[in-house]
mmCIF file of the N, C-alpha and C atoms, coordinates in Angstrom:
data_MODEL
# 
_entry.id   MODEL 
# 
loop_
_atom_site.group_PDB 
_atom_site.id 
_atom_site.type_symbol 
_atom_site.label_atom_id 
_atom_site.label_alt_id 
_atom_site.label_comp_id 
_atom_site.label_asym_id 
_atom_site.label_entity_id 
_atom_site.label_seq_id 
_atom_site.pdbx_PDB_ins_code 
_atom_site.Cartn_x 
_atom_site.Cartn_y 
_atom_site.Cartn_z 
_atom_site.occupancy 
_atom_site.B_iso_or_equiv 
_atom_site.pdbx_formal_charge 
_atom_site.auth_seq_id 
_atom_site.auth_comp_id 
_atom_site.auth_asym_id 
_atom_site.auth_atom_id 
_atom_site.pdbx_PDB_model_num 
ATOM 1   N N  . UNK A 1 1  ? -7.819  -76.224  61.344 1.00 0.00 ? 1  UNK A N  1 
ATOM 2   C CA . UNK A 1 1  ? -7.103  -76.707  60.178 1.00 0.00 ? 1  UNK A CA 1 
ATOM 3   C C  . UNK A 1 1  ? -7.861  -76.246  58.944 1.00 0.00 ? 1  UNK A C  1 
ATOM 4   N N  . UNK A 1 2  ? -7.117  -75.885  57.924 1.00 0.00 ? 2  UNK A N  1 
ATOM 5   C CA . UNK A 1 2  ? -7.705  -75.414  56.677 1.00 0.00 ? 2  UNK A CA 1 
ATOM 6   C C  . UNK A 1 2  ? -6.831  -75.856  55.518 1.00 0.00 ? 2  UNK A C  1 
ATOM 7   N N  . UNK A 1 3  ? -7.465  -76.067  54.369 1.00 0.00 ? 3  UNK A N  1 
ATOM 8   C CA . UNK A 1 3  ? -6.738  -76.376  53.157 1.00 0.00 ? 3  UNK A CA 1 
ATOM 9   C C  . UNK A 1 3  ? -7.172  -75.403  52.074 1.00 0.00 ? 3  UNK A C  1 
ATOM 10  N N  . UNK A 1 4  ? -6.225  -74.798  51.397 1.00 0.00 ? 4  UNK A N  1 
ATOM 11  C CA . UNK A 1 4  ? -6.512  -73.949  50.244 1.00 0.00 ? 4  UNK A CA 1 
ATOM 12  C C  . UNK A 1 4  ? -5.996  -74.648  48.996 1.00 0.00 ? 4  UNK A C  1 
ATOM 13  N N  . UNK A 1 5  ? -6.748  -74.517  47.911 1.00 0.00 ? 5  UNK A N  1 
ATOM 14  C CA . UNK A 1 5  ? -6.315  -75.059  46.629 1.00 0.00 ? 5  UNK A CA 1 
ATOM 15  C C  . UNK A 1 5  ? -6.310  -73.934  45.605 1.00 0.00 ? 5  UNK A C  1 
ATOM 16  N N  . UNK A 1 6  ? -5.149  -73.615  45.073 1.00 0.00 ? 6  UNK A N  1 
ATOM 17  C CA . UNK A 1 6  ? -4.999  -72.579  44.051 1.00 0.00 ? 6  UNK A CA 1 
ATOM 18  C C  . UNK A 1 6  ? -4.983  -73.265  42.687 1.00 0.00 ? 6  UNK A C  1 
ATOM 19  N N  . UNK A 1 7  ? -6.141  -73.289  42.053 1.00 0.00 ? 7  UNK A N  1 
ATOM 20  C CA . UNK A 1 7  ? -6.297  -73.941  40.753 1.00 0.00 ? 7  UNK A CA 1 
ATOM 21  C C  . UNK A 1 7  ? -5.602  -73.127  39.678 1.00 0.00 ? 7  UNK A C  1 
ATOM 22  N N  . UNK A 1 8  ? -4.853  -73.789  38.819 1.00 0.00 ? 8  UNK A N  1 
ATOM 23  C CA . UNK A 1 8  ? -4.073  -73.103  37.796 1.00 0.00 ? 8  UNK A CA 1 
ATOM 24  C C  . UNK A 1 8  ? -4.577  -73.374  36.382 1.00 0.00 ? 8  UNK A C  1 
ATOM 25  N N  . UNK A 1 9  ? -5.776  -73.957  36.283 1.00 0.00 ? 9  UNK A N  1 
ATOM 26  C CA . UNK A 1 9  ? -6.286  -74.330  34.966 1.00 0.00 ? 9  UNK A CA 1 
ATOM 27  C C  . UNK A 1 9  ? -7.220  -73.340  34.328 1.00 0.00 ? 9  UNK A C  1 
ATOM 28  N N  . UNK A 1 10 ? -7.466  -72.198  34.996 1.00 0.00 ? 10 UNK A N  1 
ATOM 29  C CA . UNK A 1 10 ? -8.394  -71.219  34.427 1.00 0.00 ? 10 UNK A CA 1 
ATOM 30  C C  . UNK A 1 10 ? -9.784  -71.816  34.278 1.00 0.00 ? 10 UNK A C  1 
ATOM 31  N N  . UNK A 1 11 ? -10.355 -71.721  33.098 1.00 0.00 ? 11 UNK A N  1 
ATOM 32  C CA . UNK A 1 11 ? -11.700 -72.254  32.829 1.00 0.00 ? 11 UNK A CA 1 
ATOM 33  C C  . UNK A 1 11 ? -11.669 -73.738  32.423 1.00 0.00 ? 11 UNK A C  1 
ATOM 34  N N  . UNK A 1 12 ? -10.492 -74.285  32.162 1.00 0.00 ? 12 UNK A N  1 
ATOM 35  C CA . UNK A 1 12 ? -10.361 -75.690  31.763 1.00 0.00 ? 12 UNK A CA 1 
ATOM 36  C C  . UNK A 1 12 ? -10.593 -76.598  32.966 1.00 0.00 ? 12 UNK A C  1 
ATOM 37  N N  . UNK A 1 13 ? -11.062 -77.807  32.712 1.00 0.00 ? 13 UNK A N  1 
ATOM 38  C CA . UNK A 1 13 ? -11.278 -78.764  33.792 1.00 0.00 ? 13 UNK A CA 1 
ATOM 39  C C  . UNK A 1 13 ? -10.166 -79.796  33.818 1.00 0.00 ? 13 UNK A C  1 
ATOM 40  N N  . UNK A 1 14 ? -9.910  -80.369  34.993 1.00 0.00 ? 14 UNK A N  1 
ATOM 41  C CA . UNK A 1 14 ? -8.943  -81.443  35.122 1.00 0.00 ? 14 UNK A CA 1 
ATOM 42  C C  . UNK A 1 14 ? -7.493  -81.004  35.251 1.00 0.00 ? 14 UNK A C  1 
ATOM 43  N N  . UNK A 1 15 ? -7.247  -79.715  35.335 1.00 0.00 ? 15 UNK A N  1 
ATOM 44  C CA . UNK A 1 15 ? -5.874  -79.225  35.431 1.00 0.00 ? 15 UNK A CA 1 
ATOM 45  C C  . UNK A 1 15 ? -5.389  -79.243  36.881 1.00 0.00 ? 15 UNK A C  1 
ATOM 46  N N  . UNK A 1 16 ? -4.173  -78.853  37.115 1.00 0.00 ? 16 UNK A N  1 
ATOM 47  C CA . UNK A 1 16 ? -3.565  -78.923  38.435 1.00 0.00 ? 16 UNK A CA 1 
ATOM 48  C C  . UNK A 1 16 ? -3.581  -77.620  39.200 1.00 0.00 ? 16 UNK A C  1 
ATOM 49  N N  . UNK A 1 17 ? -2.884  -77.645  40.330 1.00 0.00 ? 17 UNK A N  1 
ATOM 50  C CA . UNK A 1 17 ? -2.783  -76.470  41.170 1.00 0.00 ? 17 UNK A CA 1 
ATOM 51  C C  . UNK A 1 17 ? -1.932  -76.769  42.386 1.00 0.00 ? 17 UNK A C  1 
ATOM 52  N N  . UNK A 1 18 ? -1.924  -75.849  43.316 1.00 0.00 ? 18 UNK A N  1 
ATOM 53  C CA . UNK A 1 18 ? -1.120  -75.987  44.527 1.00 0.00 ? 18 UNK A CA 1 
ATOM 54  C C  . UNK A 1 18 ? -2.027  -76.059  45.753 1.00 0.00 ? 18 UNK A C  1 
ATOM 55  N N  . UNK A 1 19 ? -1.784  -77.056  46.593 1.00 0.00 ? 19 UNK A N  1 
ATOM 56  C CA . UNK A 1 19 ? -2.510  -77.227  47.849 1.00 0.00 ? 19 UNK A CA 1 
ATOM 57  C C  . UNK A 1 19 ? -1.639  -76.684  48.975 1.00 0.00 ? 19 UNK A C  1 
ATOM 58  N N  . UNK A 1 20 ? -2.242  -75.893  49.858 1.00 0.00 ? 20 UNK A N  1 
ATOM 59  C CA . UNK A 1 20 ? -1.542  -75.403  51.040 1.00 0.00 ? 20 UNK A CA 1 
ATOM 60  C C  . UNK A 1 20 ? -2.366  -75.755  52.270 1.00 0.00 ? 20 UNK A C  1 
ATOM 61  N N  . UNK A 1 21 ? -1.710  -76.369  53.264 1.00 0.00 ? 21 UNK A N  1 
ATOM 62  C CA . UNK A 1 21 ? -2.370  -76.739  54.516 1.00 0.00 ? 21 UNK A CA 1 
ATOM 63  C C  . UNK A 1 21 ? -2.028  -75.721  55.596 1.00 0.00 ? 21 UNK A C  1 
ATOM 64  N N  . UNK A 1 22 ? -3.034  -75.335  56.381 1.00 0.00 ? 22 UNK A N  1 
ATOM 65  C CA . UNK A 1 22 ? -2.877  -74.366  57.453 1.00 0.00 ? 22 UNK A CA 1 
ATOM 66  C C  . UNK A 1 22 ? -3.327  -74.973  58.772 1.00 0.00 ? 22 UNK A C  1 
ATOM 67  N N  . UNK A 1 23 ? -2.598  -74.718  59.834 1.00 0.00 ? 23 UNK A N  1 
ATOM 68  C CA . UNK A 1 23 ? -2.980  -75.097  61.192 1.00 0.00 ? 23 UNK A CA 1 
ATOM 69  C C  . UNK A 1 23 ? -2.904  -73.832  62.034 1.00 0.00 ? 23 UNK A C  1 
ATOM 70  N N  . UNK A 1 24 ? -4.003  -73.516  62.714 1.00 0.00 ? 24 UNK A N  1 
ATOM 71  C CA . UNK A 1 24 ? -4.069  -72.297  63.526 1.00 0.00 ? 24 UNK A CA 1 
ATOM 72  C C  . UNK A 1 24 ? -3.666  -71.061  62.727 1.00 0.00 ? 24 UNK A C  1 
ATOM 73  N N  . UNK A 1 25 ? -4.064  -71.008  61.464 1.00 0.00 ? 25 UNK A N  1 
ATOM 74  C CA . UNK A 1 25 ? -3.792  -69.855  60.618 1.00 0.00 ? 25 UNK A CA 1 
ATOM 75  C C  . UNK A 1 25 ? -2.414  -69.800  60.004 1.00 0.00 ? 25 UNK A C  1 
ATOM 76  N N  . UNK A 1 26 ? -1.540  -70.739  60.347 1.00 0.00 ? 26 UNK A N  1 
ATOM 77  C CA . UNK A 1 26 ? -0.172  -70.762  59.832 1.00 0.00 ? 26 UNK A CA 1 
ATOM 78  C C  . UNK A 1 26 ? -0.018  -71.836  58.750 1.00 0.00 ? 26 UNK A C  1 
ATOM 79  N N  . UNK A 1 27 ? 0.584   -71.489  57.619 1.00 0.00 ? 27 UNK A N  1 
ATOM 80  C CA . UNK A 1 27 ? 0.858   -72.478  56.582 1.00 0.00 ? 27 UNK A CA 1 
ATOM 81  C C  . UNK A 1 27 ? 1.880   -73.481  57.108 1.00 0.00 ? 27 UNK A C  1 
ATOM 82  N N  . UNK A 1 28 ? 1.547   -74.778  57.029 1.00 0.00 ? 28 UNK A N  1 
ATOM 83  C CA . UNK A 1 28 ? 2.449   -75.811  57.541 1.00 0.00 ? 28 UNK A CA 1 
ATOM 84  C C  . UNK A 1 28 ? 2.969   -76.735  56.435 1.00 0.00 ? 28 UNK A C  1 
ATOM 85  N N  . UNK A 1 29 ? 2.457   -76.587  55.236 1.00 0.00 ? 29 UNK A N  1 
ATOM 86  C CA . UNK A 1 29 ? 2.937   -77.416  54.136 1.00 0.00 ? 29 UNK A CA 1 
ATOM 87  C C  . UNK A 1 29 ? 2.187   -77.107  52.860 1.00 0.00 ? 29 UNK A C  1 
ATOM 88  N N  . UNK A 1 30 ? 2.816   -77.438  51.736 1.00 0.00 ? 30 UNK A N  1 
ATOM 89  C CA . UNK A 1 30 ? 2.153   -77.240  50.449 1.00 0.00 ? 30 UNK A CA 1 
ATOM 90  C C  . UNK A 1 30 ? 2.715   -78.237  49.451 1.00 0.00 ? 30 UNK A C  1 
ATOM 91  N N  . UNK A 1 31 ? 1.987   -78.432  48.387 1.00 0.00 ? 31 UNK A N  1 
ATOM 92  C CA . UNK A 1 31 ? 2.430   -79.354  47.358 1.00 0.00 ? 31 UNK A CA 1 
ATOM 93  C C  . UNK A 1 31 ? 1.623   -79.185  46.089 1.00 0.00 ? 31 UNK A C  1 
ATOM 94  N N  . UNK A 1 32 ? 2.119   -79.742  45.061 1.00 0.00 ? 32 UNK A N  1 
ATOM 95  C CA . UNK A 1 32 ? 1.510   -79.637  43.730 1.00 0.00 ? 32 UNK A CA 1 
ATOM 96  C C  . UNK A 1 32 ? 0.596   -80.814  43.472 1.00 0.00 ? 32 UNK A C  1 
ATOM 97  N N  . UNK A 1 33 ? -0.583  -80.547  42.939 1.00 0.00 ? 33 UNK A N  1 
ATOM 98  C CA . UNK A 1 33 ? -1.511  -81.562  42.443 1.00 0.00 ? 33 UNK A CA 1 
ATOM 99  C C  . UNK A 1 33 ? -1.491  -81.417  40.934 1.00 0.00 ? 33 UNK A C  1 
ATOM 100 N N  . UNK A 1 34 ? -1.018  -82.440  40.234 1.00 0.00 ? 34 UNK A N  1 
ATOM 101 C CA . UNK A 1 34 ? -0.813  -82.333  38.784 1.00 0.00 ? 34 UNK A CA 1 
ATOM 102 C C  . UNK A 1 34 ? -2.115  -82.274  37.996 1.00 0.00 ? 34 UNK A C  1 
ATOM 103 N N  . UNK A 1 35 ? -3.151  -82.994  38.457 1.00 0.00 ? 35 UNK A N  1 
ATOM 104 C CA . UNK A 1 35 ? -4.430  -82.949  37.748 1.00 0.00 ? 35 UNK A CA 1 
ATOM 105 C C  . UNK A 1 35 ? -5.564  -83.199  38.737 1.00 0.00 ? 35 UNK A C  1 
ATOM 106 N N  . UNK A 1 36 ? -6.737  -82.718  38.391 1.00 0.00 ? 36 UNK A N  1 
ATOM 107 C CA . UNK A 1 36 ? -7.915  -82.864  39.236 1.00 0.00 ? 36 UNK A CA 1 
ATOM 108 C C  . UNK A 1 36 ? -8.978  -83.648  38.478 1.00 0.00 ? 36 UNK A C  1 
ATOM 109 N N  . UNK A 1 37 ? -10.068 -83.943  39.155 1.00 0.00 ? 37 UNK A N  1 
ATOM 110 C CA . UNK A 1 37 ? -11.175 -84.668  38.528 1.00 0.00 ? 37 UNK A CA 1 
ATOM 111 C C  . UNK A 1 37 ? -11.725 -83.835  37.372 1.00 0.00 ? 37 UNK A C  1 
ATOM 112 N N  . UNK A 1 38 ? -11.791 -84.400  36.181 1.00 0.00 ? 38 UNK A N  1 
ATOM 113 C CA . UNK A 1 38 ? -12.187 -83.604  35.017 1.00 0.00 ? 38 UNK A CA 1 
ATOM 114 C C  . UNK A 1 38 ? -13.699 -83.446  34.849 1.00 0.00 ? 38 UNK A C  1 
ATOM 115 N N  . UNK A 1 39 ? -14.462 -83.550  35.927 1.00 0.00 ? 39 UNK A N  1 
ATOM 116 C CA . UNK A 1 39 ? -15.913 -83.340  35.882 1.00 0.00 ? 39 UNK A CA 1 
ATOM 117 C C  . UNK A 1 39 ? -16.377 -82.852  37.246 1.00 0.00 ? 39 UNK A C  1 
ATOM 118 N N  . UNK A 1 40 ? -17.571 -82.315  37.285 1.00 0.00 ? 40 UNK A N  1 
ATOM 119 C CA . UNK A 1 40 ? -18.124 -81.792  38.527 1.00 0.00 ? 40 UNK A CA 1 
ATOM 120 C C  . UNK A 1 40 ? -18.970 -82.850  39.215 1.00 0.00 ? 40 UNK A C  1 
ATOM 121 N N  . UNK A 1 41 ? -19.006 -82.792  40.541 1.00 0.00 ? 41 UNK A N  1 
ATOM 122 C CA . UNK A 1 41 ? -19.859 -83.674  41.315 1.00 0.00 ? 41 UNK A CA 1 
ATOM 123 C C  . UNK A 1 41 ? -21.203 -82.998  41.529 1.00 0.00 ? 41 UNK A C  1 
ATOM 124 N N  . UNK A 1 42 ? -22.253 -83.781  41.670 1.00 0.00 ? 42 UNK A N  1 
ATOM 125 C CA . UNK A 1 42 ? -23.565 -83.204  41.943 1.00 0.00 ? 42 UNK A CA 1 
ATOM 126 C C  . UNK A 1 42 ? -23.620 -82.728  43.390 1.00 0.00 ? 42 UNK A C  1 
ATOM 127 N N  . UNK A 1 43 ? -24.673 -82.020  43.760 1.00 0.00 ? 43 UNK A N  1 
ATOM 128 C CA . UNK A 1 43 ? -24.818 -81.547  45.136 1.00 0.00 ? 43 UNK A CA 1 
ATOM 129 C C  . UNK A 1 43 ? -24.981 -82.694  46.117 1.00 0.00 ? 43 UNK A C  1 
ATOM 130 N N  . UNK A 1 44 ? -25.529 -83.833  45.658 1.00 0.00 ? 44 UNK A N  1 
ATOM 131 C CA . UNK A 1 44 ? -25.767 -84.941  46.586 1.00 0.00 ? 44 UNK A CA 1 
ATOM 132 C C  . UNK A 1 44 ? -24.653 -85.988  46.579 1.00 0.00 ? 44 UNK A C  1 
ATOM 133 N N  . UNK A 1 45 ? -23.826 -86.013  45.570 1.00 0.00 ? 45 UNK A N  1 
ATOM 134 C CA . UNK A 1 45 ? -22.728 -86.979  45.478 1.00 0.00 ? 45 UNK A CA 1 
ATOM 135 C C  . UNK A 1 45 ? -21.420 -86.216  45.351 1.00 0.00 ? 45 UNK A C  1 
ATOM 136 N N  . UNK A 1 46 ? -20.849 -85.859  46.491 1.00 0.00 ? 46 UNK A N  1 
ATOM 137 C CA . UNK A 1 46 ? -19.635 -85.067  46.469 1.00 0.00 ? 46 UNK A CA 1 
ATOM 138 C C  . UNK A 1 46 ? -18.521 -85.755  47.236 1.00 0.00 ? 46 UNK A C  1 
ATOM 139 N N  . UNK A 1 47 ? -17.398 -85.113  47.308 1.00 0.00 ? 47 UNK A N  1 
ATOM 140 C CA . UNK A 1 47 ? -16.256 -85.657  48.038 1.00 0.00 ? 47 UNK A CA 1 
ATOM 141 C C  . UNK A 1 47 ? -16.261 -85.013  49.418 1.00 0.00 ? 47 UNK A C  1 
ATOM 142 N N  . UNK A 1 48 ? -16.748 -85.770  50.394 1.00 0.00 ? 48 UNK A N  1 
ATOM 143 C CA . UNK A 1 48 ? -16.841 -85.224  51.746 1.00 0.00 ? 48 UNK A CA 1 
ATOM 144 C C  . UNK A 1 48 ? -16.258 -86.204  52.756 1.00 0.00 ? 48 UNK A C  1 
ATOM 145 N N  . UNK A 1 49 ? -15.922 -85.681  53.916 1.00 0.00 ? 49 UNK A N  1 
ATOM 146 C CA . UNK A 1 49 ? -15.355 -86.490  54.980 1.00 0.00 ? 49 UNK A CA 1 
ATOM 147 C C  . UNK A 1 49 ? -16.178 -86.265  56.239 1.00 0.00 ? 49 UNK A C  1 
ATOM 148 N N  . UNK A 1 50 ? -16.701 -87.338  56.815 1.00 0.00 ? 50 UNK A N  1 
ATOM 149 C CA . UNK A 1 50 ? -17.451 -87.223  58.061 1.00 0.00 ? 50 UNK A CA 1 
ATOM 150 C C  . UNK A 1 50 ? -18.936 -87.024  57.884 1.00 0.00 ? 50 UNK A C  1 
ATOM 151 N N  . UNK A 1 51 ? -19.393 -86.924  56.655 1.00 0.00 ? 51 UNK A N  1 
ATOM 152 C CA . UNK A 1 51 ? -20.824 -86.777  56.392 1.00 0.00 ? 51 UNK A CA 1 
ATOM 153 C C  . UNK A 1 51 ? -21.147 -87.394  55.036 1.00 0.00 ? 51 UNK A C  1 
ATOM 154 N N  . UNK A 1 52 ? -22.376 -87.830  54.870 1.00 0.00 ? 52 UNK A N  1 
ATOM 155 C CA . UNK A 1 52 ? -22.801 -88.392  53.598 1.00 0.00 ? 52 UNK A CA 1 
ATOM 156 C C  . UNK A 1 52 ? -24.193 -87.852  53.296 1.00 0.00 ? 52 UNK A C  1 
ATOM 157 N N  . UNK A 1 53 ? -24.293 -87.016  52.279 1.00 0.00 ? 53 UNK A N  1 
ATOM 158 C CA . UNK A 1 53 ? -25.571 -86.415  51.930 1.00 0.00 ? 53 UNK A CA 1 
ATOM 159 C C  . UNK A 1 53 ? -26.231 -87.106  50.750 1.00 0.00 ? 53 UNK A C  1 
ATOM 160 N N  . UNK A 1 54 ? -25.528 -88.027  50.125 1.00 0.00 ? 54 UNK A N  1 
ATOM 161 C CA . UNK A 1 54 ? -26.072 -88.693  48.943 1.00 0.00 ? 54 UNK A CA 1 
ATOM 162 C C  . UNK A 1 54 ? -26.304 -90.172  49.177 1.00 0.00 ? 54 UNK A C  1 
ATOM 163 N N  . UNK A 1 55 ? -25.919 -90.969  48.220 1.00 0.00 ? 55 UNK A N  1 
ATOM 164 C CA . UNK A 1 55 ? -26.081 -92.416  48.301 1.00 0.00 ? 55 UNK A CA 1 
ATOM 165 C C  . UNK A 1 55 ? -25.095 -92.984  49.314 1.00 0.00 ? 55 UNK A C  1 
ATOM 166 N N  . UNK A 1 56 ? -25.586 -93.767  50.294 1.00 0.00 ? 56 UNK A N  1 
ATOM 167 C CA . UNK A 1 56 ? -24.673 -94.336  51.301 1.00 0.00 ? 56 UNK A CA 1 
ATOM 168 C C  . UNK A 1 56 ? -23.617 -95.239  50.660 1.00 0.00 ? 56 UNK A C  1 
ATOM 169 N N  . UNK A 1 57 ? -22.449 -95.250  51.258 1.00 0.00 ? 57 UNK A N  1 
ATOM 170 C CA . UNK A 1 57 ? -21.352 -96.096  50.784 1.00 0.00 ? 57 UNK A CA 1 
ATOM 171 C C  . UNK A 1 57 ? -21.586 -97.539  51.195 1.00 0.00 ? 57 UNK A C  1 
ATOM 172 N N  . UNK A 1 58 ? -22.348 -97.735  52.256 1.00 0.00 ? 58 UNK A N  1 
ATOM 173 C CA . UNK A 1 58 ? -22.651 -99.057  52.794 1.00 0.00 ? 58 UNK A CA 1 
ATOM 174 C C  . UNK A 1 58 ? -24.085 -99.071  53.310 1.00 0.00 ? 58 UNK A C  1 
ATOM 175 N N  . UNK A 1 59 ? -24.653 -100.240 53.470 1.00 0.00 ? 59 UNK A N  1 
ATOM 176 C CA . UNK A 1 59 ? -26.025 -100.342 53.996 1.00 0.00 ? 59 UNK A CA 1 
ATOM 177 C C  . UNK A 1 59 ? -26.058 -100.257 55.525 1.00 0.00 ? 59 UNK A C  1 
ATOM 178 N N  . UNK A 1 60 ? -24.916 -99.992  56.166 1.00 0.00 ? 60 UNK A N  1 
ATOM 179 C CA . UNK A 1 60 ? -24.849 -99.880  57.624 1.00 0.00 ? 60 UNK A CA 1 
ATOM 180 C C  . UNK A 1 60 ? -25.472 -98.591  58.150 1.00 0.00 ? 60 UNK A C  1 
ATOM 181 N N  . UNK A 1 61 ? -25.802 -97.632  57.288 1.00 0.00 ? 61 UNK A N  1 
ATOM 182 C CA . UNK A 1 61 ? -26.435 -96.384  57.705 1.00 0.00 ? 61 UNK A CA 1 
ATOM 183 C C  . UNK A 1 61 ? -27.318 -95.864  56.579 1.00 0.00 ? 61 UNK A C  1 
ATOM 184 N N  . UNK A 1 62 ? -28.146 -94.883  56.923 1.00 0.00 ? 62 UNK A N  1 
ATOM 185 C CA . UNK A 1 62 ? -29.016 -94.246  55.933 1.00 0.00 ? 62 UNK A CA 1 
ATOM 186 C C  . UNK A 1 62 ? -28.614 -92.780  55.776 1.00 0.00 ? 62 UNK A C  1 
ATOM 187 N N  . UNK A 1 63 ? -28.616 -92.312  54.550 1.00 0.00 ? 63 UNK A N  1 
ATOM 188 C CA . UNK A 1 63 ? -28.299 -90.898  54.283 1.00 0.00 ? 63 UNK A CA 1 
ATOM 189 C C  . UNK A 1 63 ? -29.561 -90.055  54.446 1.00 0.00 ? 63 UNK A C  1 
ATOM 190 N N  . UNK A 1 64 ? -29.427 -88.795  54.826 1.00 0.00 ? 64 UNK A N  1 
ATOM 191 C CA . UNK A 1 64 ? -28.174 -88.131  55.140 1.00 0.00 ? 64 UNK A CA 1 
ATOM 192 C C  . UNK A 1 64 ? -27.612 -88.606  56.467 1.00 0.00 ? 64 UNK A C  1 
ATOM 193 N N  . UNK A 1 65 ? -26.302 -88.654  56.559 1.00 0.00 ? 65 UNK A N  1 
ATOM 194 C CA . UNK A 1 65 ? -25.636 -89.185  57.749 1.00 0.00 ? 65 UNK A CA 1 
ATOM 195 C C  . UNK A 1 65 ? -24.445 -88.293  58.090 1.00 0.00 ? 65 UNK A C  1 
ATOM 196 N N  . UNK A 1 66 ? -24.327 -87.991  59.386 1.00 0.00 ? 66 UNK A N  1 
ATOM 197 C CA . UNK A 1 66 ? -23.164 -87.249  59.877 1.00 0.00 ? 66 UNK A CA 1 
ATOM 198 C C  . UNK A 1 66 ? -22.478 -88.083  60.941 1.00 0.00 ? 66 UNK A C  1 
ATOM 199 N N  . UNK A 1 67 ? -21.221 -88.363  60.751 1.00 0.00 ? 67 UNK A N  1 
ATOM 200 C CA . UNK A 1 67 ? -20.429 -89.101  61.727 1.00 0.00 ? 67 UNK A CA 1 
ATOM 201 C C  . UNK A 1 67 ? -20.212 -88.210  62.942 1.00 0.00 ? 67 UNK A C  1 
ATOM 202 N N  . UNK A 1 68 ? -20.571 -88.691  64.120 1.00 0.00 ? 68 UNK A N  1 
ATOM 203 C CA . UNK A 1 68 ? -20.470 -87.872  65.328 1.00 0.00 ? 68 UNK A CA 1 
ATOM 204 C C  . UNK A 1 68 ? -19.301 -88.261  66.219 1.00 0.00 ? 68 UNK A C  1 
ATOM 205 N N  . UNK A 1 69 ? -18.467 -89.174  65.752 1.00 0.00 ? 69 UNK A N  1 
ATOM 206 C CA . UNK A 1 69 ? -17.278 -89.556  66.499 1.00 0.00 ? 69 UNK A CA 1 
ATOM 207 C C  . UNK A 1 69 ? -16.132 -88.609  66.197 1.00 0.00 ? 69 UNK A C  1 
ATOM 208 N N  . UNK A 1 70 ? -14.948 -89.054  66.487 1.00 0.00 ? 70 UNK A N  1 
ATOM 209 C CA . UNK A 1 70 ? -13.756 -88.243  66.235 1.00 0.00 ? 70 UNK A CA 1 
ATOM 210 C C  . UNK A 1 70 ? -12.913 -88.928  65.166 1.00 0.00 ? 70 UNK A C  1 
ATOM 211 N N  . UNK A 1 71 ? -12.602 -88.205  64.118 1.00 0.00 ? 71 UNK A N  1 
ATOM 212 C CA . UNK A 1 71 ? -11.713 -88.719  63.073 1.00 0.00 ? 71 UNK A CA 1 
ATOM 213 C C  . UNK A 1 71 ? -10.282 -88.435  63.506 1.00 0.00 ? 71 UNK A C  1 
ATOM 214 N N  . UNK A 1 72 ? -9.523  -89.463  63.732 1.00 0.00 ? 72 UNK A N  1 
ATOM 215 C CA . UNK A 1 72 ? -8.134  -89.310  64.161 1.00 0.00 ? 72 UNK A CA 1 
ATOM 216 C C  . UNK A 1 72 ? -7.204  -89.059  62.978 1.00 0.00 ? 72 UNK A C  1 
ATOM 217 N N  . UNK A 1 73 ? -7.594  -89.580  61.811 1.00 0.00 ? 73 UNK A N  1 
ATOM 218 C CA . UNK A 1 73 ? -6.704  -89.443  60.663 1.00 0.00 ? 73 UNK A CA 1 
ATOM 219 C C  . UNK A 1 73 ? -7.505  -89.640  59.387 1.00 0.00 ? 73 UNK A C  1 
ATOM 220 N N  . UNK A 1 74 ? -7.175  -88.881  58.370 1.00 0.00 ? 74 UNK A N  1 
ATOM 221 C CA . UNK A 1 74 ? -7.729  -89.054  57.033 1.00 0.00 ? 74 UNK A CA 1 
ATOM 222 C C  . UNK A 1 74 ? -6.539  -89.201  56.091 1.00 0.00 ? 74 UNK A C  1 
ATOM 223 N N  . UNK A 1 75 ? -6.501  -90.285  55.351 1.00 0.00 ? 75 UNK A N  1 
ATOM 224 C CA . UNK A 1 75 ? -5.392  -90.550  54.435 1.00 0.00 ? 75 UNK A CA 1 
ATOM 225 C C  . UNK A 1 75 ? -5.938  -90.575  53.008 1.00 0.00 ? 75 UNK A C  1 
ATOM 226 N N  . UNK A 1 76 ? -5.350  -89.793  52.145 1.00 0.00 ? 76 UNK A N  1 
ATOM 227 C CA . UNK A 1 76 ? -5.684  -89.803  50.729 1.00 0.00 ? 76 UNK A CA 1 
ATOM 228 C C  . UNK A 1 76 ? -4.486  -90.381  50.007 1.00 0.00 ? 76 UNK A C  1 
ATOM 229 N N  . UNK A 1 77 ? -4.665  -91.542  49.411 1.00 0.00 ? 77 UNK A N  1 
ATOM 230 C CA . UNK A 1 77 ? -3.571  -92.234  48.730 1.00 0.00 ? 77 UNK A CA 1 
ATOM 231 C C  . UNK A 1 77 ? -3.781  -92.092  47.229 1.00 0.00 ? 77 UNK A C  1 
ATOM 232 N N  . UNK A 1 78 ? -2.975  -91.283  46.585 1.00 0.00 ? 78 UNK A N  1 
ATOM 233 C CA . UNK A 1 78 ? -3.087  -91.064  45.150 1.00 0.00 ? 78 UNK A CA 1 
ATOM 234 C C  . UNK A 1 78 ? -2.155  -92.033  44.435 1.00 0.00 ? 78 UNK A C  1 
ATOM 235 N N  . UNK A 1 79 ? -2.748  -92.970  43.727 1.00 0.00 ? 79 UNK A N  1 
ATOM 236 C CA . UNK A 1 79 ? -1.961  -93.972  43.006 1.00 0.00 ? 79 UNK A CA 1 
ATOM 237 C C  . UNK A 1 79 ? -1.844  -93.536  41.561 1.00 0.00 ? 79 UNK A C  1 
ATOM 238 N N  . UNK A 1 80 ? -0.690  -93.797  40.978 1.00 0.00 ? 80 UNK A N  1 
ATOM 239 C CA . UNK A 1 80 ? -0.479  -93.450  39.565 1.00 0.00 ? 80 UNK A CA 1 
ATOM 240 C C  . UNK A 1 80 ? -0.885  -94.594  38.692 1.00 0.00 ? 80 UNK A C  1 
# 
């Protein structure tokens, strides 16, 4: 599985683009993202799934941490 993001904001920050999802090399869906985060994340505090290289989200583990189980689903709920 792969996701491509075609940013349309040039050098400006916080602008939108098009997301395309691929499974086994085939595009299976795409959609528009109207705006993105208008700032950069540091190397240790980023948006990641299945690993935590920065400050832990909970005291149940210590960073750096890599989840070694199986993620069945990841849901991103964008609220307006």
